[in-house]
DOLUM-374010 format. One record per atom (N, C-alpha, C, CB): residue in one letter; z negated, y negated, x negated. Coordinates in steps of 0.05 Angstrom, whole numbers, plus 5000, padded with zeros to 4 digits. Glycine has a CB too. Layout:
BEGIN
<rec><res>a</res><Z>Z</Z><Y>Y</Y><X>X</X></rec>
...
END
This chain:
BEGIN
<rec><res>m</res><Z>5461</Z><Y>5354</Y><X>5077</X></rec>
<rec><res>m</res><Z>5435</Z><Y>5359</Y><X>5073</X></rec>
<rec><res>m</res><Z>5417</Z><Y>5341</Y><X>5086</X></rec>
<rec><res>m</res><Z>5431</Z><Y>5359</Y><X>5046</X></rec>
<rec><res>k</res><Z>5399</Z><Y>5349</Y><X>5102</X></rec>
<rec><res>k</res><Z>5380</Z><Y>5330</Y><X>5116</X></rec>
<rec><res>k</res><Z>5357</Z><Y>5322</Y><X>5098</X></rec>
<rec><res>k</res><Z>5369</Z><Y>5342</Y><X>5141</X></rec>
<rec><res>d</res><Z>5346</Z><Y>5299</Y><X>5101</X></rec>
<rec><res>d</res><Z>5322</Z><Y>5288</Y><X>5088</X></rec>
<rec><res>d</res><Z>5299</Z><Y>5291</Y><X>5106</X></rec>
<rec><res>d</res><Z>5326</Z><Y>5258</Y><X>5080</X></rec>
<rec><res>y</res><Z>5282</Z><Y>5310</Y><X>5096</X></rec>
<rec><res>y</res><Z>5257</Z><Y>5316</Y><X>5111</X></rec>
<rec><res>y</res><Z>5234</Z><Y>5302</Y><X>5096</X></rec>
<rec><res>y</res><Z>5252</Z><Y>5347</Y><X>5114</X></rec>
<rec><res>t</res><Z>5219</Z><Y>5286</Y><X>5112</X></rec>
<rec><res>t</res><Z>5195</Z><Y>5272</Y><X>5101</X></rec>
<rec><res>t</res><Z>5172</Z><Y>5291</Y><X>5107</X></rec>
<rec><res>t</res><Z>5190</Z><Y>5243</Y><X>5114</X></rec>
<rec><res>v</res><Z>5156</Z><Y>5294</Y><X>5085</X></rec>
<rec><res>v</res><Z>5133</Z><Y>5312</Y><X>5087</X></rec>
<rec><res>v</res><Z>5112</Z><Y>5294</Y><X>5101</X></rec>
<rec><res>v</res><Z>5123</Z><Y>5323</Y><X>5058</X></rec>
<rec><res>a</res><Z>5098</Z><Y>5304</Y><X>5122</X></rec>
<rec><res>a</res><Z>5076</Z><Y>5289</Y><X>5136</X></rec>
<rec><res>a</res><Z>5052</Z><Y>5291</Y><X>5116</X></rec>
<rec><res>a</res><Z>5068</Z><Y>5302</Y><X>5165</X></rec>
<rec><res>r</res><Z>5040</Z><Y>5267</Y><X>5111</X></rec>
<rec><res>r</res><Z>5017</Z><Y>5267</Y><X>5095</X></rec>
<rec><res>r</res><Z>4994</Z><Y>5259</Y><X>5111</X></rec>
<rec><res>r</res><Z>5021</Z><Y>5248</Y><X>5071</X></rec>
<rec><res>a</res><Z>4973</Z><Y>5276</Y><X>5111</X></rec>
<rec><res>a</res><Z>4950</Z><Y>5270</Y><X>5127</X></rec>
<rec><res>a</res><Z>4925</Z><Y>5260</Y><X>5110</X></rec>
<rec><res>a</res><Z>4942</Z><Y>5295</Y><X>5142</X></rec>
<rec><res>g</res><Z>4928</Z><Y>5260</Y><X>5084</X></rec>
<rec><res>g</res><Z>4908</Z><Y>5253</Y><X>5068</X></rec>
<rec><res>g</res><Z>4902</Z><Y>5223</Y><X>5069</X></rec>
<rec><res>g</res><Z>4913</Z><Y>5261</Y><X>5043</X></rec>
<rec><res>k</res><Z>4878</Z><Y>5217</Y><X>5058</X></rec>
<rec><res>k</res><Z>4870</Z><Y>5188</Y><X>5055</X></rec>
<rec><res>k</res><Z>4883</Z><Y>5174</Y><X>5032</X></rec>
<rec><res>k</res><Z>4840</Z><Y>5186</Y><X>5052</X></rec>
<rec><res>v</res><Z>4892</Z><Y>5149</Y><X>5037</X></rec>
<rec><res>v</res><Z>4906</Z><Y>5135</Y><X>5015</X></rec>
<rec><res>v</res><Z>4886</Z><Y>5113</Y><X>5001</X></rec>
<rec><res>v</res><Z>4933</Z><Y>5120</Y><X>5027</X></rec>
<rec><res>r</res><Z>4889</Z><Y>5116</Y><X>4975</X></rec>
<rec><res>r</res><Z>4874</Z><Y>5097</Y><X>4958</X></rec>
<rec><res>r</res><Z>4889</Z><Y>5086</Y><X>4935</X></rec>
<rec><res>r</res><Z>4849</Z><Y>5109</Y><X>4948</X></rec>
<rec><res>l</res><Z>4880</Z><Y>5066</Y><X>4922</X></rec>
<rec><res>l</res><Z>4893</Z><Y>5057</Y><X>4897</X></rec>
<rec><res>l</res><Z>4889</Z><Y>5079</Y><X>4877</X></rec>
<rec><res>l</res><Z>4881</Z><Y>5029</Y><X>4886</X></rec>
<rec><res>a</res><Z>4910</Z><Y>5084</Y><X>4861</X></rec>
<rec><res>a</res><Z>4909</Z><Y>5104</Y><X>4839</X></rec>
<rec><res>a</res><Z>4888</Z><Y>5097</Y><X>4820</X></rec>
<rec><res>a</res><Z>4935</Z><Y>5107</Y><X>4825</X></rec>
<rec><res>p</res><Z>4877</Z><Y>5116</Y><X>4804</X></rec>
<rec><res>p</res><Z>4857</Z><Y>5109</Y><X>4784</X></rec>
<rec><res>p</res><Z>4868</Z><Y>5090</Y><X>4764</X></rec>
<rec><res>p</res><Z>4847</Z><Y>5134</Y><X>4770</X></rec>
<rec><res>g</res><Z>4853</Z><Y>5072</Y><X>4756</X></rec>
<rec><res>g</res><Z>4860</Z><Y>5053</Y><X>4736</X></rec>
<rec><res>g</res><Z>4874</Z><Y>5028</Y><X>4749</X></rec>
<rec><res>g</res><Z>4877</Z><Y>5066</Y><X>4714</X></rec>
<rec><res>r</res><Z>4879</Z><Y>5029</Y><X>4775</X></rec>
<rec><res>r</res><Z>4891</Z><Y>5006</Y><X>4788</X></rec>
<rec><res>r</res><Z>4870</Z><Y>4990</Y><X>4803</X></rec>
<rec><res>r</res><Z>4913</Z><Y>5016</Y><X>4808</X></rec>
<rec><res>q</res><Z>4874</Z><Y>4964</Y><X>4803</X></rec>
<rec><res>q</res><Z>4855</Z><Y>4946</Y><X>4816</X></rec>
<rec><res>q</res><Z>4869</Z><Y>4923</Y><X>4828</X></rec>
<rec><res>q</res><Z>4833</Z><Y>4936</Y><X>4797</X></rec>
<rec><res>l</res><Z>4861</Z><Y>4915</Y><X>4852</X></rec>
<rec><res>l</res><Z>4874</Z><Y>4892</Y><X>4865</X></rec>
<rec><res>l</res><Z>4856</Z><Y>4868</Y><X>4862</X></rec>
<rec><res>l</res><Z>4879</Z><Y>4897</Y><X>4894</X></rec>
<rec><res>q</res><Z>4867</Z><Y>4844</Y><X>4849</X></rec>
<rec><res>q</res><Z>4850</Z><Y>4822</Y><X>4844</X></rec>
<rec><res>q</res><Z>4864</Z><Y>4798</Y><X>4852</X></rec>
<rec><res>q</res><Z>4841</Z><Y>4820</Y><X>4816</X></rec>
<rec><res>k</res><Z>4850</Z><Y>4777</Y><X>4856</X></rec>
<rec><res>k</res><Z>4863</Z><Y>4749</Y><X>4861</X></rec>
<rec><res>k</res><Z>4873</Z><Y>4741</Y><X>4833</X></rec>
<rec><res>k</res><Z>4841</Z><Y>4727</Y><X>4873</X></rec>
<rec><res>d</res><Z>4895</Z><Y>4725</Y><X>4834</X></rec>
<rec><res>d</res><Z>4903</Z><Y>4714</Y><X>4809</X></rec>
<rec><res>d</res><Z>4884</Z><Y>4693</Y><X>4800</X></rec>
<rec><res>d</res><Z>4932</Z><Y>4704</Y><X>4810</X></rec>
<rec><res>a</res><Z>4888</Z><Y>4684</Y><X>4774</X></rec>
<rec><res>a</res><Z>4869</Z><Y>4663</Y><X>4763</X></rec>
<rec><res>a</res><Z>4866</Z><Y>4638</Y><X>4778</X></rec>
<rec><res>a</res><Z>4879</Z><Y>4656</Y><X>4737</X></rec>
<rec><res>a</res><Z>4888</Z><Y>4631</Y><X>4791</X></rec>
<rec><res>a</res><Z>4889</Z><Y>4605</Y><X>4808</X></rec>
<rec><res>a</res><Z>4877</Z><Y>4611</Y><X>4837</X></rec>
<rec><res>a</res><Z>4919</Z><Y>4594</Y><X>4811</X></rec>
<rec><res>g</res><Z>4873</Z><Y>4635</Y><X>4842</X></rec>
<rec><res>g</res><Z>4862</Z><Y>4643</Y><X>4869</X></rec>
<rec><res>g</res><Z>4881</Z><Y>4640</Y><X>4892</X></rec>
<rec><res>g</res><Z>4837</Z><Y>4627</Y><X>4874</X></rec>
<rec><res>q</res><Z>4907</Z><Y>4639</Y><X>4885</X></rec>
<rec><res>q</res><Z>4927</Z><Y>4633</Y><X>4906</X></rec>
<rec><res>q</res><Z>4944</Z><Y>4658</Y><X>4913</X></rec>
<rec><res>q</res><Z>4946</Z><Y>4609</Y><X>4896</X></rec>
<rec><res>g</res><Z>4941</Z><Y>4680</Y><X>4898</X></rec>
<rec><res>g</res><Z>4956</Z><Y>4703</Y><X>4902</X></rec>
<rec><res>g</res><Z>4940</Z><Y>4728</Y><X>4894</X></rec>
<rec><res>g</res><Z>4982</Z><Y>4701</Y><X>4887</X></rec>
<rec><res>h</res><Z>4955</Z><Y>4750</Y><X>4894</X></rec>
<rec><res>h</res><Z>4942</Z><Y>4775</Y><X>4886</X></rec>
<rec><res>h</res><Z>4958</Z><Y>4789</Y><X>4863</X></rec>
<rec><res>h</res><Z>4939</Z><Y>4794</Y><X>4910</X></rec>
<rec><res>i</res><Z>4942</Z><Y>4802</Y><X>4846</X></rec>
<rec><res>i</res><Z>4955</Z><Y>4819</Y><X>4823</X></rec>
<rec><res>i</res><Z>4943</Z><Y>4847</Y><X>4826</X></rec>
<rec><res>i</res><Z>4948</Z><Y>4806</Y><X>4792</X></rec>
<rec><res>l</res><Z>4961</Z><Y>4865</Y><X>4820</X></rec>
<rec><res>l</res><Z>4953</Z><Y>4892</Y><X>4817</X></rec>
<rec><res>l</res><Z>4952</Z><Y>4898</Y><X>4787</X></rec>
<rec><res>l</res><Z>4971</Z><Y>4911</Y><X>4832</X></rec>
<rec><res>t</res><Z>4928</Z><Y>4906</Y><X>4778</X></rec>
<rec><res>t</res><Z>4925</Z><Y>4909</Y><X>4749</X></rec>
<rec><res>t</res><Z>4923</Z><Y>4939</Y><X>4742</X></rec>
<rec><res>t</res><Z>4900</Z><Y>4895</Y><X>4740</X></rec>
<rec><res>s</res><Z>4931</Z><Y>4944</Y><X>4718</X></rec>
<rec><res>s</res><Z>4931</Z><Y>4973</Y><X>4708</X></rec>
<rec><res>s</res><Z>4934</Z><Y>4970</Y><X>4676</X></rec>
<rec><res>s</res><Z>4958</Z><Y>4992</Y><X>4722</X></rec>
<rec><res>r</res><Z>4931</Z><Y>4993</Y><X>4666</X></rec>
<rec><res>r</res><Z>4935</Z><Y>4994</Y><X>4634</X></rec>
<rec><res>r</res><Z>4961</Z><Y>4985</Y><X>4627</X></rec>
<rec><res>r</res><Z>4932</Z><Y>5023</Y><X>4621</X></rec>
<rec><res>t</res><Z>4980</Z><Y>4987</Y><X>4642</X></rec>
<rec><res>t</res><Z>5008</Z><Y>4980</Y><X>4636</X></rec>
<rec><res>t</res><Z>5014</Z><Y>4952</Y><X>4641</X></rec>
<rec><res>t</res><Z>5028</Z><Y>4996</Y><X>4652</X></rec>
<rec><res>g</res><Z>4998</Z><Y>4936</Y><X>4652</X></rec>
<rec><res>g</res><Z>4999</Z><Y>4907</Y><X>4654</X></rec>
<rec><res>g</res><Z>4999</Z><Y>4900</Y><X>4685</X></rec>
<rec><res>g</res><Z>5026</Z><Y>4895</Y><X>4639</X></rec>
<rec><res>p</res><Z>4995</Z><Y>4873</Y><X>4690</X></rec>
<rec><res>p</res><Z>4994</Z><Y>4865</Y><X>4717</X></rec>
<rec><res>p</res><Z>5019</Z><Y>4864</Y><X>4733</X></rec>
<rec><res>p</res><Z>4982</Z><Y>4840</Y><X>4718</X></rec>
<rec><res>v</res><Z>5019</Z><Y>4864</Y><X>4759</X></rec>
<rec><res>v</res><Z>5041</Z><Y>4863</Y><X>4776</X></rec>
<rec><res>v</res><Z>5034</Z><Y>4840</Y><X>4797</X></rec>
<rec><res>v</res><Z>5049</Z><Y>4892</Y><X>4789</X></rec>
<rec><res>r</res><Z>5049</Z><Y>4820</Y><X>4799</X></rec>
<rec><res>r</res><Z>5042</Z><Y>4799</Y><X>4819</X></rec>
<rec><res>r</res><Z>5052</Z><Y>4810</Y><X>4846</X></rec>
<rec><res>r</res><Z>5056</Z><Y>4770</Y><X>4812</X></rec>
<rec><res>l</res><Z>5037</Z><Y>4807</Y><X>4867</X></rec>
<rec><res>l</res><Z>5043</Z><Y>4817</Y><X>4893</X></rec>
<rec><res>l</res><Z>5047</Z><Y>4795</Y><X>4913</X></rec>
<rec><res>l</res><Z>5021</Z><Y>4835</Y><X>4902</X></rec>
<rec><res>n</res><Z>5066</Z><Y>4799</Y><X>4932</X></rec>
<rec><res>n</res><Z>5067</Z><Y>4778</Y><X>4954</X></rec>
<rec><res>n</res><Z>5045</Z><Y>4785</Y><X>4974</X></rec>
<rec><res>n</res><Z>5097</Z><Y>4778</Y><X>4967</X></rec>
<rec><res>e</res><Z>5042</Z><Y>4767</Y><X>4992</X></rec>
<rec><res>e</res><Z>5021</Z><Y>4770</Y><X>5012</X></rec>
<rec><res>e</res><Z>5022</Z><Y>4796</Y><X>5027</X></rec>
<rec><res>e</res><Z>5023</Z><Y>4747</Y><X>5032</X></rec>
<rec><res>a</res><Z>5043</Z><Y>4803</Y><X>5037</X></rec>
<rec><res>a</res><Z>5047</Z><Y>4828</Y><X>5052</X></rec>
<rec><res>a</res><Z>5038</Z><Y>4852</Y><X>5036</X></rec>
<rec><res>a</res><Z>5076</Z><Y>4831</Y><X>5059</X></rec>
<rec><res>a</res><Z>5047</Z><Y>4856</Y><X>5011</X></rec>
<rec><res>a</res><Z>5041</Z><Y>4878</Y><X>4994</X></rec>
<rec><res>a</res><Z>5011</Z><Y>4879</Y><X>4989</X></rec>
<rec><res>a</res><Z>5057</Z><Y>4876</Y><X>4967</X></rec>
<rec><res>a</res><Z>5000</Z><Y>4856</Y><X>4983</X></rec>
<rec><res>a</res><Z>4971</Z><Y>4854</Y><X>4978</X></rec>
<rec><res>a</res><Z>4956</Z><Y>4862</Y><X>5003</X></rec>
<rec><res>a</res><Z>4962</Z><Y>4824</Y><X>4970</X></rec>
<rec><res>a</res><Z>4964</Z><Y>4854</Y><X>5026</X></rec>
<rec><res>a</res><Z>4950</Z><Y>4861</Y><X>5051</X></rec>
<rec><res>a</res><Z>4951</Z><Y>4891</Y><X>5057</X></rec>
<rec><res>a</res><Z>4962</Z><Y>4845</Y><X>5074</X></rec>
<rec><res>i</res><Z>4974</Z><Y>4904</Y><X>5051</X></rec>
<rec><res>i</res><Z>4975</Z><Y>4933</Y><X>5054</X></rec>
<rec><res>i</res><Z>4959</Z><Y>4947</Y><X>5033</X></rec>
<rec><res>i</res><Z>5003</Z><Y>4943</Y><X>5052</X></rec>
<rec><res>l</res><Z>4959</Z><Y>4939</Y><X>5008</X></rec>
<rec><res>l</res><Z>4944</Z><Y>4952</Y><X>4988</X></rec>
<rec><res>l</res><Z>4914</Z><Y>4948</Y><X>4992</X></rec>
<rec><res>l</res><Z>4952</Z><Y>4941</Y><X>4961</X></rec>
<rec><res>e</res><Z>4905</Z><Y>4924</Y><X>5005</X></rec>
<rec><res>e</res><Z>4878</Z><Y>4923</Y><X>5011</X></rec>
<rec><res>e</res><Z>4870</Z><Y>4944</Y><X>5031</X></rec>
<rec><res>e</res><Z>4872</Z><Y>4897</Y><X>5021</X></rec>
<rec><res>l</res><Z>4886</Z><Y>4954</Y><X>5045</X></rec>
<rec><res>l</res><Z>4878</Z><Y>4977</Y><X>5066</X></rec>
<rec><res>l</res><Z>4877</Z><Y>5004</Y><X>5052</X></rec>
<rec><res>l</res><Z>4900</Z><Y>4980</Y><X>5091</X></rec>
<rec><res>c</res><Z>4889</Z><Y>5007</Y><X>5028</X></rec>
<rec><res>c</res><Z>4889</Z><Y>5030</Y><X>5014</X></rec>
<rec><res>c</res><Z>4862</Z><Y>5036</Y><X>4998</X></rec>
<rec><res>c</res><Z>4911</Z><Y>5029</Y><X>4996</X></rec>
<rec><res>d</res><Z>4841</Z><Y>5039</Y><X>5015</X></rec>
<rec><res>d</res><Z>4813</Z><Y>5039</Y><X>5004</X></rec>
<rec><res>d</res><Z>4800</Z><Y>5067</Y><X>5006</X></rec>
<rec><res>d</res><Z>4795</Z><Y>5018</Y><X>5019</X></rec>
<rec><res>g</res><Z>4817</Z><Y>5087</Y><X>5012</X></rec>
<rec><res>g</res><Z>4808</Z><Y>5114</Y><X>5014</X></rec>
<rec><res>g</res><Z>4795</Z><Y>5121</Y><X>5042</X></rec>
<rec><res>g</res><Z>4787</Z><Y>5117</Y><X>4991</X></rec>
<rec><res>t</res><Z>4795</Z><Y>5102</Y><X>5061</X></rec>
<rec><res>t</res><Z>4783</Z><Y>5107</Y><X>5087</X></rec>
<rec><res>t</res><Z>4804</Z><Y>5113</Y><X>5108</X></rec>
<rec><res>t</res><Z>4766</Z><Y>5084</Y><X>5096</X></rec>
<rec><res>r</res><Z>4830</Z><Y>5108</Y><X>5102</X></rec>
<rec><res>r</res><Z>4852</Z><Y>5111</Y><X>5121</X></rec>
<rec><res>r</res><Z>4874</Z><Y>5129</Y><X>5112</X></rec>
<rec><res>r</res><Z>4864</Z><Y>5084</Y><X>5127</X></rec>
<rec><res>t</res><Z>4887</Z><Y>5141</Y><X>5130</X></rec>
<rec><res>t</res><Z>4911</Z><Y>5157</Y><X>5124</X></rec>
<rec><res>t</res><Z>4935</Z><Y>5136</Y><X>5124</X></rec>
<rec><res>t</res><Z>4916</Z><Y>5181</Y><X>5146</X></rec>
<rec><res>r</res><Z>4957</Z><Y>5148</Y><X>5114</X></rec>
<rec><res>r</res><Z>4981</Z><Y>5132</Y><X>5115</X></rec>
<rec><res>r</res><Z>4989</Z><Y>5121</Y><X>5143</X></rec>
<rec><res>r</res><Z>5004</Z><Y>5147</Y><X>5104</X></rec>
<rec><res>e</res><Z>4988</Z><Y>5139</Y><X>5162</X></rec>
<rec><res>e</res><Z>4992</Z><Y>5130</Y><X>5189</X></rec>
<rec><res>e</res><Z>4972</Z><Y>5112</Y><X>5201</X></rec>
<rec><res>e</res><Z>4993</Z><Y>5153</Y><X>5205</X></rec>
<rec><res>g</res><Z>4946</Z><Y>5114</Y><X>5192</X></rec>
<rec><res>g</res><Z>4926</Z><Y>5097</Y><X>5200</X></rec>
<rec><res>g</res><Z>4931</Z><Y>5067</Y><X>5188</X></rec>
<rec><res>g</res><Z>4898</Z><Y>5109</Y><X>5192</X></rec>
<rec><res>i</res><Z>4942</Z><Y>5066</Y><X>5165</X></rec>
<rec><res>i</res><Z>4949</Z><Y>5040</Y><X>5151</X></rec>
<rec><res>i</res><Z>4973</Z><Y>5026</Y><X>5167</X></rec>
<rec><res>i</res><Z>4958</Z><Y>5046</Y><X>5120</X></rec>
<rec><res>i</res><Z>4992</Z><Y>5043</Y><X>5171</X></rec>
<rec><res>i</res><Z>5015</Z><Y>5033</Y><X>5187</X></rec>
<rec><res>i</res><Z>5007</Z><Y>5022</Y><X>5213</X></rec>
<rec><res>i</res><Z>5036</Z><Y>5054</Y><X>5190</X></rec>
<rec><res>a</res><Z>4990</Z><Y>5038</Y><X>5229</X></rec>
<rec><res>a</res><Z>4982</Z><Y>5029</Y><X>5254</X></rec>
<rec><res>a</res><Z>4965</Z><Y>5004</Y><X>5253</X></rec>
<rec><res>a</res><Z>4968</Z><Y>5050</Y><X>5267</X></rec>
<rec><res>r</res><Z>4949</Z><Y>5000</Y><X>5232</X></rec>
<rec><res>r</res><Z>4932</Z><Y>4977</Y><X>5229</X></rec>
<rec><res>r</res><Z>4948</Z><Y>4951</Y><X>5225</X></rec>
<rec><res>r</res><Z>4913</Z><Y>4982</Y><X>5205</X></rec>
<rec><res>v</res><Z>4968</Z><Y>4954</Y><X>5207</X></rec>
<rec><res>v</res><Z>4988</Z><Y>4930</Y><X>5203</X></rec>
<rec><res>v</res><Z>5003</Z><Y>4923</Y><X>5227</X></rec>
<rec><res>v</res><Z>5008</Z><Y>4937</Y><X>5181</X></rec>
<rec><res>v</res><Z>5012</Z><Y>4943</Y><X>5241</X></rec>
<rec><res>v</res><Z>5028</Z><Y>4939</Y><X>5265</X></rec>
<rec><res>v</res><Z>5010</Z><Y>4924</Y><X>5286</X></rec>
<rec><res>v</res><Z>5038</Z><Y>4968</Y><X>5277</X></rec>
<rec><res>r</res><Z>4986</Z><Y>4934</Y><X>5288</X></rec>
<rec><res>r</res><Z>4965</Z><Y>4922</Y><X>5308</X></rec>
<rec><res>r</res><Z>4957</Z><Y>4893</Y><X>5299</X></rec>
<rec><res>r</res><Z>4938</Z><Y>4941</Y><X>5310</X></rec>
<rec><res>l</res><Z>4952</Z><Y>4891</Y><X>5273</X></rec>
<rec><res>l</res><Z>4945</Z><Y>4863</Y><X>5264</X></rec>
<rec><res>l</res><Z>4965</Z><Y>4842</Y><X>5267</X></rec>
<rec><res>l</res><Z>4937</Z><Y>4864</Y><X>5237</X></rec>
<rec><res>k</res><Z>4990</Z><Y>4849</Y><X>5261</X></rec>
<rec><res>k</res><Z>5012</Z><Y>4831</Y><X>5265</X></rec>
<rec><res>k</res><Z>5026</Z><Y>4831</Y><X>5292</X></rec>
<rec><res>k</res><Z>5032</Z><Y>4836</Y><X>5244</X></rec>
<rec><res>n</res><Z>5015</Z><Y>4851</Y><X>5309</X></rec>
<rec><res>n</res><Z>5026</Z><Y>4853</Y><X>5337</X></rec>
<rec><res>n</res><Z>5057</Z><Y>4855</Y><X>5335</X></rec>
<rec><res>n</res><Z>5017</Z><Y>4829</Y><X>5355</X></rec>
<rec><res>d</res><Z>5067</Z><Y>4873</Y><X>5319</X></rec>
<rec><res>d</res><Z>5096</Z><Y>4875</Y><X>5314</X></rec>
<rec><res>d</res><Z>5103</Z><Y>4905</Y><X>5306</X></rec>
<rec><res>d</res><Z>5104</Z><Y>4854</Y><X>5290</X></rec>
<rec><res>d</res><Z>5113</Z><Y>4920</Y><X>5327</X></rec>
<rec><res>d</res><Z>5120</Z><Y>4946</Y><X>5323</X></rec>
<rec><res>d</res><Z>5141</Z><Y>4951</Y><X>5303</X></rec>
<rec><res>d</res><Z>5127</Z><Y>4956</Y><X>5347</X></rec>
<rec><res>s</res><Z>5158</Z><Y>4931</Y><X>5299</X></rec>
<rec><res>s</res><Z>5182</Z><Y>4934</Y><X>5281</X></rec>
<rec><res>s</res><Z>5174</Z><Y>4935</Y><X>5252</X></rec>
<rec><res>s</res><Z>5202</Z><Y>4910</Y><X>5285</X></rec>
<rec><res>l</res><Z>5149</Z><Y>4929</Y><X>5245</X></rec>
<rec><res>l</res><Z>5139</Z><Y>4930</Y><X>5218</X></rec>
<rec><res>l</res><Z>5134</Z><Y>4960</Y><X>5207</X></rec>
<rec><res>l</res><Z>5112</Z><Y>4914</Y><X>5217</X></rec>
<rec><res>a</res><Z>5132</Z><Y>4978</Y><X>5225</X></rec>
<rec><res>a</res><Z>5124</Z><Y>5006</Y><X>5217</X></rec>
<rec><res>a</res><Z>5142</Z><Y>5016</Y><X>5197</X></rec>
<rec><res>a</res><Z>5124</Z><Y>5025</Y><X>5241</X></rec>
<rec><res>d</res><Z>5167</Z><Y>5016</Y><X>5199</X></rec>
<rec><res>d</res><Z>5185</Z><Y>5027</Y><X>5178</X></rec>
<rec><res>d</res><Z>5182</Z><Y>5012</Y><X>5152</X></rec>
<rec><res>d</res><Z>5214</Z><Y>5025</Y><X>5186</X></rec>
<rec><res>d</res><Z>5178</Z><Y>4986</Y><X>5153</X></rec>
<rec><res>d</res><Z>5176</Z><Y>4969</Y><X>5127</X></rec>
<rec><res>d</res><Z>5149</Z><Y>4978</Y><X>5114</X></rec>
<rec><res>d</res><Z>5176</Z><Y>4935</Y><X>5132</X></rec>
<rec><res>v</res><Z>5128</Z><Y>4981</Y><X>5128</X></rec>
<rec><res>v</res><Z>5104</Z><Y>4990</Y><X>5116</X></rec>
<rec><res>v</res><Z>5105</Z><Y>5017</Y><X>5104</X></rec>
<rec><res>v</res><Z>5082</Z><Y>4989</Y><X>5135</X></rec>
<rec><res>r</res><Z>5117</Z><Y>5036</Y><X>5119</X></rec>
<rec><res>r</res><Z>5123</Z><Y>5063</Y><X>5109</X></rec>
<rec><res>r</res><Z>5141</Z><Y>5061</Y><X>5084</X></rec>
<rec><res>r</res><Z>5136</Z><Y>5080</Y><X>5132</X></rec>
<rec><res>d</res><Z>5160</Z><Y>5045</Y><X>5083</X></rec>
<rec><res>d</res><Z>5177</Z><Y>5044</Y><X>5059</X></rec>
<rec><res>d</res><Z>5159</Z><Y>5033</Y><X>5035</X></rec>
<rec><res>d</res><Z>5204</Z><Y>5024</Y><X>5064</X></rec>
<rec><res>f</res><Z>5144</Z><Y>5013</Y><X>5041</X></rec>
<rec><res>f</res><Z>5128</Z><Y>5002</Y><X>5020</X></rec>
<rec><res>f</res><Z>5110</Z><Y>5021</Y><X>5008</X></rec>
<rec><res>f</res><Z>5114</Z><Y>4981</Y><X>5029</X></rec>
<rec><res>l</res><Z>5096</Z><Y>5037</Y><X>5026</X></rec>
<rec><res>l</res><Z>5077</Z><Y>5058</Y><X>5018</X></rec>
<rec><res>l</res><Z>5092</Z><Y>5079</Y><X>5000</X></rec>
<rec><res>l</res><Z>5065</Z><Y>5071</Y><X>5043</X></rec>
<rec><res>d</res><Z>5115</Z><Y>5086</Y><X>5008</X></rec>
<rec><res>d</res><Z>5131</Z><Y>5106</Y><X>4993</X></rec>
<rec><res>d</res><Z>5138</Z><Y>5093</Y><X>4965</X></rec>
<rec><res>d</res><Z>5158</Z><Y>5113</Y><X>5009</X></rec>
<rec><res>a</res><Z>5146</Z><Y>5070</Y><X>4964</X></rec>
<rec><res>a</res><Z>5151</Z><Y>5056</Y><X>4937</X></rec>
<rec><res>a</res><Z>5126</Z><Y>5055</Y><X>4920</X></rec>
<rec><res>a</res><Z>5162</Z><Y>5025</Y><X>4942</X></rec>
<rec><res>a</res><Z>5104</Z><Y>5048</Y><X>4934</X></rec>
<rec><res>a</res><Z>5078</Z><Y>5045</Y><X>4919</X></rec>
<rec><res>a</res><Z>5070</Z><Y>5071</Y><X>4907</X></rec>
<rec><res>a</res><Z>5056</Z><Y>5036</Y><X>4937</X></rec>
<rec><res>r</res><Z>5075</Z><Y>5092</Y><X>4921</X></rec>
<rec><res>r</res><Z>5068</Z><Y>5119</Y><X>4914</X></rec>
<rec><res>r</res><Z>5086</Z><Y>5128</Y><X>4887</X></rec>
<rec><res>r</res><Z>5074</Z><Y>5139</Y><X>4941</X></rec>
<rec><res>r</res><Z>5113</Z><Y>5121</Y><X>4892</X></rec>
<rec><res>r</res><Z>5129</Z><Y>5128</Y><X>4870</X></rec>
<rec><res>r</res><Z>5123</Z><Y>5114</Y><X>4845</X></rec>
<rec><res>r</res><Z>5157</Z><Y>5124</Y><X>4876</X></rec>
<rec><res>r</res><Z>5113</Z><Y>5088</Y><X>4847</X></rec>
<rec><res>r</res><Z>5107</Z><Y>5072</Y><X>4825</X></rec>
<rec><res>r</res><Z>5078</Z><Y>5078</Y><X>4813</X></rec>
<rec><res>r</res><Z>5110</Z><Y>5043</Y><X>4834</X></rec>
<rec><res>g</res><Z>5065</Z><Y>5097</Y><X>4827</X></rec>
<rec><res>g</res><Z>5037</Z><Y>5104</Y><X>4818</X></rec>
<rec><res>g</res><Z>5016</Z><Y>5085</Y><X>4824</X></rec>
<rec><res>g</res><Z>5036</Z><Y>5109</Y><X>4790</X></rec>
<rec><res>w</res><Z>5021</Z><Y>5068</Y><X>4844</X></rec>
<rec><res>w</res><Z>5001</Z><Y>5049</Y><X>4851</X></rec>
<rec><res>w</res><Z>4980</Z><Y>5061</Y><X>4870</X></rec>
<rec><res>w</res><Z>5014</Z><Y>5025</Y><X>4864</X></rec>
<rec><res>i</res><Z>4989</Z><Y>5081</Y><X>4887</X></rec>
<rec><res>i</res><Z>4970</Z><Y>5093</Y><X>4905</X></rec>
<rec><res>i</res><Z>4971</Z><Y>5123</Y><X>4903</X></rec>
<rec><res>i</res><Z>4975</Z><Y>5085</Y><X>4932</X></rec>
<rec><res>v</res><Z>4952</Z><Y>5135</Y><X>4912</X></rec>
<rec><res>v</res><Z>4952</Z><Y>5165</Y><X>4915</X></rec>
<rec><res>v</res><Z>4941</Z><Y>5171</Y><X>4943</X></rec>
<rec><res>v</res><Z>4934</Z><Y>5180</Y><X>4893</X></rec>
<rec><res>e</res><Z>4951</Z><Y>5197</Y><X>4951</X></rec>
<rec><res>e</res><Z>4942</Z><Y>5206</Y><X>4977</X></rec>
<rec><res>e</res><Z>4928</Z><Y>5233</Y><X>4974</X></rec>
<rec><res>e</res><Z>4966</Z><Y>5209</Y><X>4996</X></rec>
<rec><res>e</res><Z>4902</Z><Y>5234</Y><X>4982</X></rec>
<rec><res>e</res><Z>4886</Z><Y>5258</Y><X>4979</X></rec>
<rec><res>e</res><Z>4881</Z><Y>5271</Y><X>5002</X></rec>
<rec><res>e</res><Z>4862</Z><Y>5253</Y><X>4967</X></rec>
END
């Protein structure tokens, strides 16, 4: 059985009730929600900052690749967005 990925063309944003914040010490980022905070690494925070409802999934991937000047990051960003969607951190509309 083949795994077919559904192309998503909708804009990506943080899910309702989710908010990206600096931690109390100002040295990292936390994703907050009703279920509690999640400490994020720098890469995750940078990707989630792009999830502001103005970009598509492919637009976010292209932006990260362009900012880091590294085409090899595309699959990693795609995997992170998939995981963030499964966890309910982002929605695509």
